[in-house]
Backbone as JSON Lines, residues from 0, in Angstrom:
{"i":0,"aa":"M","n":[49.22,-33.63,49.9],"ca":[48.46,-33.79,48.56],"c":[47.55,-32.94,48.53]}
{"i":1,"aa":"L","n":[48.1,-32.06,47.68],"ca":[47.32,-30.97,46.39],"c":[46.35,-31.38,46.1]}
{"i":2,"aa":"H","n":[44.7,-30.93,45.86],"ca":[44.05,-31.66,45.3],"c":[43.78,-30.23,44.08]}
{"i":3,"aa":"N","n":[43.55,-30.02,42.61],"ca":[43.22,-29.51,42.13],"c":[41.92,-29.3,42.13]}
{"i":4,"aa":"K","n":[41.22,-28.32,42.39],"ca":[39.71,-28.07,42.07],"c":[39.72,-27.09,40.79]}
{"i":5,"aa":"N","n":[39.26,-28.16,40.2],"ca":[38.11,-27.31,39.5],"c":[37.06,-26.57,39.24]}
{"i":6,"aa":"N","n":[36.93,-25.74,38.76],"ca":[35.81,-24.94,38.91],"c":[35.2,-24.63,37.83]}
{"i":7,"aa":"D","n":[34.07,-25.56,37.27],"ca":[33.32,-25.74,36.32],"c":[32.25,-24.84,36.02]}
{"i":8,"aa":"K","n":[32.05,-24.1,36.97],"ca":[30.38,-23.63,37.34],"c":[30.3,-22.58,36.02]}
{"i":9,"aa":"G","n":[29.79,-22.45,35.33],"ca":[29.39,-21.13,34.38],"c":[29.42,-21.3,32.81]}
{"i":10,"aa":"F","n":[30.28,-20.13,32.03],"ca":[30.5,-20.61,30.61],"c":[31.59,-20.01,30.39]}
{"i":11,"aa":"S","n":[32.04,-20.76,29.99],"ca":[33.66,-19.77,29.22],"c":[33.19,-18.56,28.22]}
{"i":12,"aa":"M","n":[34.41,-17.85,28.17],"ca":[33.98,-16.59,27.68],"c":[34.19,-16.88,26.36]}
{"i":13,"aa":"I","n":[34.44,-18.14,25.64],"ca":[34.43,-18.3,24.15],"c":[33.31,-18.5,24.26]}
{"i":14,"aa":"E","n":[32.47,-19.46,24.55],"ca":[30.8,-20.07,24.72],"c":[29.73,-18.51,24.67]}
{"i":15,"aa":"L","n":[30.11,-17.87,25.56],"ca":[29.51,-16.44,25.71],"c":[29.68,-15.77,23.92]}
{"i":16,"aa":"I","n":[30.8,-16.03,23.6],"ca":[31.16,-14.78,22.67],"c":[30.41,-15.62,21.64]}
{"i":17,"aa":"V","n":[30.32,-17.23,21.79],"ca":[29.23,-17.88,20.51],"c":[28.1,-17.29,20.51]}
{"i":18,"aa":"T","n":[27.45,-17.85,21.95],"ca":[26.24,-17.4,21.9],"c":[25.69,-16.19,21.7]}
{"i":19,"aa":"I","n":[26.46,-14.86,21.91],"ca":[26.13,-13.89,21.42],"c":[26.28,-13.55,19.83]}
{"i":20,"aa":"A","n":[26.9,-13.96,19.39],"ca":[27.09,-14.23,18.02],"c":[26.17,-14.56,17.24]}
{"i":21,"aa":"I","n":[25.27,-15.79,17.86],"ca":[24.86,-16.51,17.24],"c":[23.08,-15.75,17.35]}
{"i":22,"aa":"M","n":[23.0,-15.03,18.94],"ca":[21.9,-13.96,18.82],"c":[21.57,-12.87,17.92]}
{"i":23,"aa":"G","n":[22.83,-12.4,17.83],"ca":[23.16,-11.27,16.83],"c":[22.39,-12.04,15.53]}
{"i":24,"aa":"I","n":[23.11,-12.9,15.19],"ca":[22.56,-13.14,13.51],"c":[21.2,-13.44,13.13]}
{"i":25,"aa":"V","n":[20.68,-14.38,14.52],"ca":[18.77,-14.57,14.22],"c":[18.57,-13.28,14.16]}
{"i":26,"aa":"T","n":[18.6,-12.06,15.35],"ca":[18.53,-10.74,15.37],"c":[18.44,-10.1,13.94]}
{"i":27,"aa":"V","n":[19.33,-10.1,13.03],"ca":[19.22,-9.3,11.88],"c":[18.28,-10.27,10.7]}
{"i":28,"aa":"S","n":[18.48,-11.19,10.98],"ca":[17.93,-12.14,10.45],"c":[16.31,-11.85,10.28]}
{"i":29,"aa":"A","n":[15.54,-11.82,11.58],"ca":[14.27,-11.61,11.99],"c":[14.23,-9.91,11.57]}
{"i":30,"aa":"I","n":[15.27,-9.13,11.36],"ca":[14.82,-8.08,11.2],"c":[14.6,-7.96,9.76]}
{"i":31,"aa":"G","n":[15.57,-8.5,8.57],"ca":[15.43,-8.47,7.06],"c":[14.06,-8.7,6.86]}
{"i":32,"aa":"I","n":[14.07,-10.09,7.48],"ca":[12.61,-10.67,7.19],"c":[11.45,-10.35,7.18]}
{"i":33,"aa":"Y","n":[11.08,-9.32,8.49],"ca":[10.29,-8.16,8.83],"c":[10.19,-6.94,7.69]}
{"i":34,"aa":"S","n":[11.59,-6.55,7.53],"ca":[11.73,-5.07,6.82],"c":[11.04,-5.98,5.05]}
{"i":35,"aa":"W","n":[11.17,-7.32,4.73],"ca":[11.37,-7.83,2.86],"c":[9.32,-8.05,3.61]}
{"i":36,"aa":"I","n":[8.65,-8.22,4.59],"ca":[7.0,-8.87,4.37],"c":[6.47,-7.15,4.8]}
{"i":37,"aa":"A","n":[7.71,-6.18,5.37],"ca":[6.79,-4.67,5.28],"c":[6.75,-4.02,3.84]}
{"i":38,"aa":"S","n":[7.7,-4.29,2.89],"ca":[8.03,-4.0,1.64],"c":[7.17,-4.89,0.54]}
{"i":39,"aa":"S","n":[7.12,-6.13,1.11],"ca":[6.16,-6.52,-0.01],"c":[4.69,-5.87,0.39]}
{"i":40,"aa":"R","n":[4.29,-5.73,1.21],"ca":[2.78,-5.46,2.22],"c":[2.41,-3.87,0.96]}
{"i":41,"aa":"F","n":[3.89,-3.43,1.43],"ca":[3.09,-1.82,0.53],"c":[3.68,-1.79,-0.6]}
{"i":42,"aa":"K","n":[4.55,-2.69,-1.3],"ca":[4.31,-2.86,-2.93],"c":[2.81,-3.64,-3.47]}
{"i":43,"aa":"E","n":[2.77,-4.4,-2.83],"ca":[1.12,-4.7,-3.04],"c":[0.29,-4.02,-3.2]}
{"i":44,"aa":"A","n":[0.06,-2.72,-1.75],"ca":[-0.92,-2.26,-2.22],"c":[-0.92,-0.75,-3.14]}
{"i":45,"aa":"C","n":[0.25,-0.39,-3.33],"ca":[0.54,0.54,-4.3],"c":[-0.36,-0.11,-5.63]}
{"i":46,"aa":"N","n":[0.42,-1.25,-6.23],"ca":[0.25,-1.98,-6.91],"c":[-1.23,-2.25,-7.27]}
{"i":47,"aa":"N","n":[-1.55,-2.98,-6.4],"ca":[-3.56,-2.69,-6.48],"c":[-4.03,-1.43,-6.66]}
{"i":48,"aa":"V","n":[-3.67,-0.55,-6.47],"ca":[-4.32,0.74,-6.46],"c":[-4.09,1.37,-8.0]}
{"i":49,"aa":"T","n":[-2.76,1.34,-8.08],"ca":[-2.65,1.6,-9.58],"c":[-3.3,-0.16,-10.65]}
{"i":50,"aa":"D","n":[-3.26,-1.15,-9.97],"ca":[-3.48,-1.73,-11.36],"c":[-5.1,-1.96,-11.82]}
{"i":51,"aa":"S","n":[-5.98,-1.28,-10.6],"ca":[-7.29,-1.1,-10.5],"c":[-7.49,0.42,-11.54]}
{"i":52,"aa":"M","n":[-6.48,1.27,-11.36],"ca":[-6.47,2.63,-12.0],"c":[-6.48,2.66,-13.96]}
{"i":53,"aa":"A","n":[-5.29,1.68,-13.64],"ca":[-4.74,0.84,-15.3],"c":[-6.39,0.22,-15.63]}
{"i":54,"aa":"Y","n":[-6.36,-0.62,-15.03],"ca":[-7.85,-1.44,-15.89],"c":[-8.68,-0.98,-15.8]}
{"i":55,"aa":"A","n":[-8.93,0.02,-15.41],"ca":[-10.72,1.34,-15.56],"c":[-10.34,2.2,-16.96]}
{"i":56,"aa":"R","n":[-9.2,2.61,-16.92],"ca":[-8.69,3.63,-17.93],"c":[-8.58,1.81,-18.9]}
{"i":57,"aa":"T","n":[-7.91,1.22,-19.35],"ca":[-8.32,0.66,-20.32],"c":[-9.41,0.24,-20.8]}
{"i":58,"aa":"E","n":[-10.64,-0.28,-19.72],"ca":[-11.89,-0.62,-20.37],"c":[-12.47,0.41,-20.72]}
{"i":59,"aa":"Q","n":[-12.22,2.02,-20.37],"ca":[-13.11,3.1,-20.76],"c":[-12.25,3.1,-22.24]}
{"i":60,"aa":"L","n":[-11.04,3.24,-22.52],"ca":[-10.68,3.63,-23.91],"c":[-10.8,2.31,-24.81]}
{"i":61,"aa":"S","n":[-11.62,0.73,-24.52],"ca":[-12.06,0.03,-25.84],"c":[-13.49,-0.68,-25.94]}
{"i":62,"aa":"K","n":[-14.22,0.36,-24.69],"ca":[-15.66,-0.48,-24.31],"c":[-16.3,1.27,-24.39]}
{"i":63,"aa":"A","n":[-17.81,0.49,-24.31],"ca":[-18.79,1.85,-24.03],"c":[-18.75,2.33,-23.13]}
{"i":64,"aa":"G","n":[-19.59,2.88,-22.63],"ca":[-19.86,3.01,-20.85],"c":[-18.82,4.42,-19.96]}
{"i":65,"aa":"S","n":[-19.57,4.39,-18.89],"ca":[-18.14,4.96,-18.25],"c":[-17.91,4.48,-16.99]}
{"i":66,"aa":"W","n":[-16.52,4.18,-16.97],"ca":[-15.69,3.75,-15.59],"c":[-15.31,4.32,-14.75]}
{"i":67,"aa":"T","n":[-15.25,4.41,-13.47],"ca":[-15.12,4.22,-12.11],"c":[-14.16,3.53,-11.69]}
{"i":68,"aa":"V","n":[-13.64,4.31,-10.51],"ca":[-12.61,3.43,-10.05],"c":[-12.8,4.17,-8.48]}
{"i":69,"aa":"E","n":[-13.31,3.32,-7.32],"ca":[-13.64,3.34,-5.8],"c":[-12.5,3.27,-4.97]}
{"i":70,"aa":"I","n":[-12.07,3.66,-4.34],"ca":[-11.55,2.72,-3.28],"c":[-12.02,3.73,-1.85]}
{"i":71,"aa":"K","n":[-12.13,2.53,-1.28],"ca":[-12.84,2.6,0.42],"c":[-12.66,1.44,1.04]}
{"i":72,"aa":"L","n":[-12.63,1.65,2.56],"ca":[-12.53,0.83,3.81],"c":[-13.76,0.13,3.42]}
{"i":73,"aa":"D","n":[-13.15,-1.48,3.76],"ca":[-14.6,-2.37,4.07],"c":[-14.41,-2.66,5.56]}
{"i":74,"aa":"S","n":[-15.57,-3.41,5.86],"ca":[-16.21,-3.48,7.8],"c":[-14.65,-3.84,8.54]}
{"i":75,"aa":"D","n":[-13.6,-4.83,7.5],"ca":[-12.23,-5.72,8.49],"c":[-11.26,-3.93,8.28]}
{"i":76,"aa":"N","n":[-12.02,-2.92,7.92],"ca":[-11.01,-1.38,8.2],"c":[-9.91,-2.2,7.22]}
{"i":77,"aa":"R","n":[-9.77,-2.64,5.86],"ca":[-8.6,-2.57,4.69],"c":[-9.08,-1.8,4.24]}
{"i":78,"aa":"Y","n":[-8.83,-1.48,2.97],"ca":[-9.15,-0.58,1.72],"c":[-9.47,-1.99,0.39]}
{"i":79,"aa":"I","n":[-10.22,-1.59,-0.05],"ca":[-10.87,-2.54,-1.07],"c":[-11.07,-1.27,-2.85]}
{"i":80,"aa":"S","n":[-10.7,-1.55,-3.94],"ca":[-10.92,-0.95,-5.1],"c":[-11.94,-1.77,-5.8]}
{"i":81,"aa":"K","n":[-12.71,-0.91,-6.58],"ca":[-13.59,-1.52,-6.9],"c":[-13.91,-1.18,-8.38]}
{"i":82,"aa":"V","n":[-14.2,-1.81,-9.16],"ca":[-13.71,-0.97,-10.85],"c":[-15.29,-1.3,-11.1]}
{"i":83,"aa":"S","n":[-15.85,-0.54,-11.79],"ca":[-17.14,-1.24,-12.65],"c":[-17.62,0.12,-13.53]}
{"i":84,"aa":"D","n":[-18.33,-0.34,-14.27],"ca":[-18.8,0.6,-15.72],"c":[-20.42,0.95,-14.85]}
{"i":85,"aa":"S","n":[-20.77,2.28,-16.11],"ca":[-21.8,2.48,-15.52],"c":[-23.02,1.83,-15.44]}
{"i":86,"aa":"S","n":[-23.14,0.8,-16.26],"ca":[-24.5,0.04,-16.51],"c":[-24.43,-1.38,-15.57]}
{"i":87,"aa":"G","n":[-23.6,-1.37,-14.35],"ca":[-23.08,-1.76,-13.4],"c":[-23.38,-3.8,-13.7]}
{"i":88,"aa":"S","n":[-23.06,-3.85,-15.04],"ca":[-22.77,-5.08,-16.01],"c":[-21.78,-5.73,-15.43]}
{"i":89,"aa":"H","n":[-20.2,-4.97,-15.34],"ca":[-18.93,-5.36,-15.03],"c":[-18.67,-4.97,-13.87]}
{"i":90,"aa":"E","n":[-17.86,-5.74,-13.2],"ca":[-17.52,-5.12,-12.0],"c":[-16.29,-5.94,-11.35]}
{"i":91,"aa":"R","n":[-15.67,-5.24,-10.55],"ca":[-14.16,-6.29,-10.25],"c":[-13.88,-5.32,-9.1]}
{"i":92,"aa":"K","n":[-13.92,-6.12,-8.09],"ca":[-12.89,-5.6,-6.72],"c":[-11.65,-6.62,-6.46]}
{"i":93,"aa":"V","n":[-11.01,-5.5,-5.78],"ca":[-9.55,-6.58,-5.37],"c":[-9.31,-5.51,-3.7]}
{"i":94,"aa":"K","n":[-9.31,-6.48,-3.3],"ca":[-8.86,-6.23,-1.8],"c":[-7.55,-6.02,-1.94]}
{"i":95,"aa":"N","n":[-7.27,-4.55,-0.77],"ca":[-5.74,-3.68,-0.86],"c":[-5.06,-4.16,-0.42]}
{"i":96,"aa":"S","n":[-5.5,-4.18,0.73],"ca":[-4.45,-3.64,1.76],"c":[-4.64,-5.49,3.1]}
{"i":97,"aa":"K","n":[-3.19,-5.51,3.61],"ca":[-3.22,-6.12,4.77],"c":[-3.3,-4.93,5.85]}
{"i":98,"aa":"S","n":[-3.74,-5.81,6.99],"ca":[-4.26,-4.24,7.77],"c":[-2.74,-3.15,8.06]}
{"i":99,"aa":"G","n":[-2.61,-2.03,8.54],"ca":[-1.35,-1.28,8.93],"c":[-1.53,-0.85,7.29]}
{"i":100,"aa":"V","n":[-2.08,-0.96,6.41],"ca":[-1.48,-0.13,5.23],"c":[-2.64,1.55,5.38]}
{"i":101,"aa":"K","n":[-2.09,2.69,4.98],"ca":[-2.95,3.57,5.19],"c":[-2.84,4.55,3.65]}
{"i":102,"aa":"I","n":[-4.26,4.77,3.2],"ca":[-4.11,5.24,1.97],"c":[-4.89,6.73,2.26]}
{"i":103,"aa":"S","n":[-4.31,7.91,1.59],"ca":[-4.97,9.11,1.13],"c":[-5.11,9.43,0.32]}
{"i":104,"aa":"A","n":[-5.85,10.85,0.48],"ca":[-6.19,11.86,-1.23],"c":[-5.29,13.06,-1.24]}
{"i":105,"aa":"V","n":[-4.51,13.36,-1.92],"ca":[-3.75,14.61,-1.71],"c":[-5.0,15.62,-2.21]}
{"i":106,"aa":"R","n":[-5.18,16.81,-1.67],"ca":[-6.45,17.57,-2.39],"c":[-6.13,18.84,-3.25]}
{"i":107,"aa":"K","n":[-6.06,18.49,-4.27],"ca":[-6.23,19.23,-5.84],"c":[-5.48,20.94,-5.37]}
{"i":108,"aa":"D","n":[-6.51,21.66,-4.65],"ca":[-6.28,22.93,-4.02],"c":[-5.08,23.01,-3.58]}
{"i":109,"aa":"D","n":[-4.58,22.64,-2.57],"ca":[-3.28,22.82,-1.58],"c":[-2.54,21.62,-1.14]}
{"i":110,"aa":"G","n":[-2.51,20.42,-1.4],"ca":[-1.87,19.34,-1.74],"c":[-1.98,19.24,-0.3]}
{"i":111,"aa":"S","n":[-2.96,19.54,0.5],"ca":[-2.97,18.72,1.71],"c":[-3.79,17.02,1.63]}
{"i":112,"aa":"L","n":[-3.53,16.15,2.64],"ca":[-3.94,14.83,2.64],"c":[-5.17,15.12,2.99]}
{"i":113,"aa":"I","n":[-6.55,13.75,2.58],"ca":[-7.77,13.61,3.46],"c":[-7.61,12.48,3.6]}
{"i":114,"aa":"E","n":[-7.33,11.85,5.0],"ca":[-7.01,10.38,5.63],"c":[-8.58,9.51,4.97]}
{"i":115,"aa":"L","n":[-8.52,8.54,4.19],"ca":[-9.83,7.59,3.84],"c":[-10.16,6.93,5.14]}
{"i":116,"aa":"N","n":[-10.81,7.55,5.67],"ca":[-11.66,7.3,6.9],"c":[-13.07,6.62,6.91]}
{"i":117,"aa":"S","n":[-13.58,7.63,6.04],"ca":[-15.02,7.18,5.73],"c":[-15.15,7.68,4.38]}
{"i":118,"aa":"G","n":[-16.37,7.56,4.02],"ca":[-15.89,8.05,2.22],"c":[-15.44,6.81,1.27]}
{"i":119,"aa":"S","n":[-15.14,7.59,-0.09],"ca":[-14.4,6.64,-0.87],"c":[-13.75,7.75,-1.38]}
{"i":120,"aa":"I","n":[-12.63,7.4,-2.16],"ca":[-12.26,8.07,-3.54],"c":[-12.72,7.46,-4.33]}
{"i":121,"aa":"E","n":[-12.84,8.39,-5.32],"ca":[-13.77,8.22,-6.64],"c":[-13.09,8.65,-7.49]}
{"i":122,"aa":"M","n":[-12.93,7.84,-9.02],"ca":[-12.22,8.25,-9.97],"c":[-13.19,7.88,-11.5]}
{"i":123,"aa":"E","n":[-13.52,8.54,-11.59],"ca":[-14.73,8.42,-12.98],"c":[-13.47,8.89,-14.48]}
{"i":124,"aa":"Y","n":[-13.77,8.23,-15.34],"ca":[-12.76,8.21,-17.21],"c":[-13.8,8.94,-17.93]}
{"i":125,"aa":"N","n":[-13.46,9.75,-18.91],"ca":[-14.07,10.65,-19.96],"c":[-14.04,9.41,-21.03]}
{"i":126,"aa":"S","n":[-14.26,9.41,-22.12],"ca":[-14.26,8.37,-23.36],"c":[-12.96,8.53,-23.95]}
{"i":127,"aa":"N","n":[-12.42,9.95,-23.83],"ca":[-11.34,9.94,-24.6],"c":[-9.8,9.56,-23.31]}
{"i":128,"aa":"G","n":[-10.51,8.71,-22.05],"ca":[-9.13,8.26,-20.99],"c":[-9.04,9.21,-19.85]}
{"i":129,"aa":"S","n":[-9.31,10.43,-20.09],"ca":[-8.94,11.77,-18.86],"c":[-10.05,11.36,-17.76]}
{"i":130,"aa":"F","n":[-9.51,11.8,-17.18],"ca":[-10.52,11.79,-15.42],"c":[-11.29,12.84,-15.81]}
{"i":131,"aa":"K","n":[-12.77,12.07,-15.99],"ca":[-13.72,13.01,-15.25],"c":[-13.93,14.13,-13.85]}
{"i":132,"aa":"K","n":[-13.46,13.2,-13.16],"ca":[-13.66,13.66,-11.62],"c":[-12.84,12.29,-11.18]}
{"i":133,"aa":"A","n":[-11.79,13.43,-9.99],"ca":[-10.79,12.35,-9.02],"c":[-11.51,13.16,-7.6]}
{"i":134,"aa":"S","n":[-12.0,12.58,-7.16],"ca":[-12.36,13.23,-5.82],"c":[-12.15,12.61,-4.36]}
{"i":135,"aa":"I","n":[-12.64,12.76,-3.5],"ca":[-12.45,12.52,-2.3],"c":[-13.96,13.42,-1.3]}
{"i":136,"aa":"N","n":[-14.99,12.65,-1.22],"ca":[-16.34,13.14,-0.89],"c":[-16.86,14.56,-1.24]}
{"i":137,"aa":"G","n":[-16.51,14.28,-2.27],"ca":[-16.79,15.5,-3.29],"c":[-15.53,17.31,-3.21]}
{"i":138,"aa":"T","n":[-14.43,16.78,-2.7],"ca":[-13.34,17.29,-2.82],"c":[-12.14,17.15,-3.61]}
{"i":139,"aa":"D","n":[-11.83,17.68,-4.94],"ca":[-11.44,17.27,-6.08],"c":[-9.8,16.77,-5.45]}
{"i":140,"aa":"I","n":[-9.47,15.99,-5.67],"ca":[-7.91,15.34,-5.65],"c":[-6.86,15.64,-6.69]}
{"i":141,"aa":"K","n":[-5.54,15.51,-6.58],"ca":[-4.75,16.05,-7.75],"c":[-3.51,14.37,-7.3]}
{"i":142,"aa":"G","n":[-3.72,13.4,-6.24],"ca":[-3.13,12.03,-6.43],"c":[-3.87,11.79,-5.17]}
{"i":143,"aa":"I","n":[-3.25,9.99,-4.58],"ca":[-3.53,9.31,-3.79],"c":[-1.93,8.39,-3.37]}
{"i":144,"aa":"K","n":[-2.05,8.7,-1.47],"ca":[-0.94,8.18,-0.99],"c":[-0.87,7.33,-0.66]}
{"i":145,"aa":"V","n":[0.2,6.09,-0.38],"ca":[-0.03,5.01,0.12],"c":[0.95,5.1,1.33]}
{"i":146,"aa":"E","n":[0.86,4.27,2.51],"ca":[1.75,4.14,3.21],"c":[1.35,3.07,4.23]}
{"i":147,"aa":"Y","n":[2.26,2.69,4.8],"ca":[2.83,0.91,5.52],"c":[3.99,1.01,5.82]}
{"i":148,"aa":"S","n":[4.5,1.23,7.4],"ca":[5.44,1.27,7.97],"c":[5.87,2.08,7.59]}
{"i":149,"aa":"R","n":[7.54,2.01,7.24],"ca":[8.26,3.24,6.87],"c":[8.25,3.5,5.37]}
{"i":150,"aa":"Y","n":[7.19,2.95,5.0],"ca":[7.58,2.86,3.36],"c":[6.39,3.81,2.98]}
{"i":151,"aa":"S","n":[6.42,4.88,2.0],"ca":[5.47,5.63,1.19],"c":[5.7,6.45,0.0]}
{"i":152,"aa":"K","n":[4.48,6.23,-0.7],"ca":[4.68,6.96,-1.83],"c":[3.38,7.35,-2.52]}
{"i":153,"aa":"T","n":[3.35,8.48,-3.22],"ca":[2.25,9.28,-3.86],"c":[2.07,8.8,-5.31]}
{"i":154,"aa":"I","n":[0.79,8.68,-5.79],"ca":[0.47,8.39,-7.09],"c":[-0.22,9.63,-7.09]}
{"i":155,"aa":"K","n":[0.65,9.82,-8.34],"ca":[0.37,11.7,-8.91],"c":[-0.74,11.46,-9.8]}
{"i":156,"aa":"L","n":[-2.08,12.1,-9.92],"ca":[-3.13,11.69,-11.47],"c":[-2.76,13.34,-11.89]}
{"i":157,"aa":"A","n":[-2.61,13.01,-13.39],"ca":[-2.61,13.5,-14.69],"c":[-4.1,13.76,-15.18]}
{"i":158,"aa":"L","n":[-4.86,14.78,-14.58],"ca":[-5.56,14.41,-14.9],"c":[-6.6,15.05,-16.33]}
{"i":159,"aa":"D","n":[-5.33,15.34,-16.7],"ca":[-5.81,15.89,-18.07],"c":[-6.15,14.61,-19.4]}
{"i":160,"aa":"T","n":[-5.1,13.92,-19.01],"ca":[-4.59,12.74,-19.91],"c":[-5.34,11.07,-19.4]}
{"i":161,"aa":"G","n":[-5.78,11.13,-17.64],"ca":[-5.62,10.13,-17.22],"c":[-4.59,9.12,-16.82]}
{"i":162,"aa":"K","n":[-3.72,9.33,-16.91],"ca":[-2.44,8.29,-16.41],"c":[-2.08,8.86,-15.12]}
{"i":163,"aa":"F","n":[-1.22,8.41,-14.91],"ca":[-0.53,8.51,-13.44],"c":[0.56,8.2,-13.03]}
{"i":164,"aa":"F","n":[1.4,8.78,-12.16],"ca":[3.01,8.7,-12.0],"c":[3.16,8.39,-10.25]}
{"i":165,"aa":"T","n":[4.11,7.86,-10.27],"ca":[4.75,7.62,-8.81],"c":[6.08,8.23,-8.36]}
{"i":166,"aa":"D","n":[6.34,8.75,-7.29],"ca":[7.73,8.93,-7.24],"c":[8.24,8.14,-6.44]}
């Protein structure tokens, strides 16, 4: 009498292929979600910087006083932009970033970057909406670079008009 021995140990080839396919789908989904989160954090940081600049310029053109934008690191190592008028009666603070966002200033003279570790980027507007001053720690700038993960964008300042452009 012959006994048929069933060797049911381990997984079949089909089970292994299905398991690997499911792992692949989960991995691709996780990468896509991370990329989406990184992209949204980057866009949020860029939009907060440009929104602060647009708000200050609009207020300068429509109200009396001198309006400024100040971008600096807070105690949590996150960027904050503060828009205020010269009288100090109007002030608007915007928390600019989640952790990991890096903001640098682009020097006016040679285009090199100055990291915003201490001090602040300061932009002051003239009554006609042009920039009266755009500097970091006393050094004139011509742009602001925002970076997060693999994303990077430079906000170029048109000093004579007060407008700004992104690349």
